[in-house]
C-alpha positions as CSV (number, residue, x, y, z in Angstrom):
1,M,3.6,-30.2,-51.5
2,N,-0.1,-29.7,-53.1
3,K,-2.5,-26.5,-53.9
4,Q,-4.9,-26.9,-50.6
5,T,-1.8,-27.6,-48.0
6,R,-0.4,-24.1,-49.7
7,K,-3.0,-22.5,-49.1
8,V,-4.0,-23.4,-45.2
9,L,-0.3,-22.5,-44.6
10,E,-0.6,-19.4,-46.0
11,D,-4.3,-18.7,-44.1
12,I,-2.4,-19.9,-40.9
13,L,0.8,-17.4,-41.8
14,L,-1.9,-14.4,-42.6
15,S,-3.9,-15.1,-39.4
16,T,-1.0,-15.2,-36.9
17,K,0.8,-12.1,-38.3
18,T,-2.8,-10.5,-37.7
19,V,-2.7,-11.6,-34.3
20,S,0.8,-10.3,-33.4
21,R,0.2,-6.8,-34.6
22,V,-3.2,-6.4,-33.0
23,V,-1.4,-8.0,-29.8
24,S,1.6,-5.4,-30.7
25,N,-0.7,-2.5,-31.0
26,I,-2.4,-3.2,-27.8
27,G,1.0,-3.4,-25.9
28,I,2.0,-0.4,-26.9
29,Q,-0.9,1.2,-26.2
30,R,-0.6,-0.5,-22.8
31,M,2.4,0.6,-21.9
32,E,1.6,4.4,-23.2
33,E,-1.0,4.4,-20.9
34,I,1.3,3.3,-17.8
35,S,3.5,5.8,-18.6
36,L,1.2,8.9,-19.0
37,K,0.3,8.0,-15.5
38,S,3.9,7.3,-13.9
39,M,4.4,10.6,-15.6
40,L,1.6,12.4,-14.1
41,K,2.3,11.0,-10.2
42,K,5.8,11.7,-11.3
43,L,4.2,15.8,-11.3
44,V,1.5,16.0,-9.0
45,L,3.9,14.0,-6.3
46,P,5.9,17.2,-5.3
47,F,3.1,19.7,-5.8
48,R,0.8,17.4,-2.8
49,K,4.6,17.5,-0.8
50,L,4.3,21.4,-0.8
51,F,1.1,22.0,-0.4
52,S,1.0,19.7,2.8
53,R,3.9,21.9,3.9
54,L,2.7,24.9,3.4
55,K,-0.9,24.0,5.2
56,M,1.4,22.7,8.1
57,N,3.1,26.4,7.9
58,T,0.4,28.5,8.2
59,Q,-1.2,26.2,10.4
60,R,1.7,26.8,12.9
61,I,1.7,30.6,12.0
62,D,-1.8,30.7,12.9
63,D,-0.8,29.0,16.2
64,L,2.2,31.6,16.8
65,N,-0.7,34.6,15.2
66,G,-3.2,33.3,18.2
67,V,-0.1,33.1,20.9
68,L,0.8,37.0,20.2
69,K,-2.6,38.0,20.4
70,K,-3.0,37.0,23.9
71,M,0.3,37.8,24.7
72,I,-0.5,41.8,23.6
73,S,-3.8,41.4,25.1
């Protein structure tokens, strides 16, 4: 193998290492963003369900209070 061929092969090897490093870093960051997003959704979803149930219950209680007021009056 002559010096020029060796130099070209070393450059190719170096460039593929650099590309694979960049791609893996982007891939890892993307996975972290996705997992963070899904984690936040998992945390927010139960609270949304709880608040919607509480809202429905307060509406029903208000309706019952209105009926009671009519019965008393």
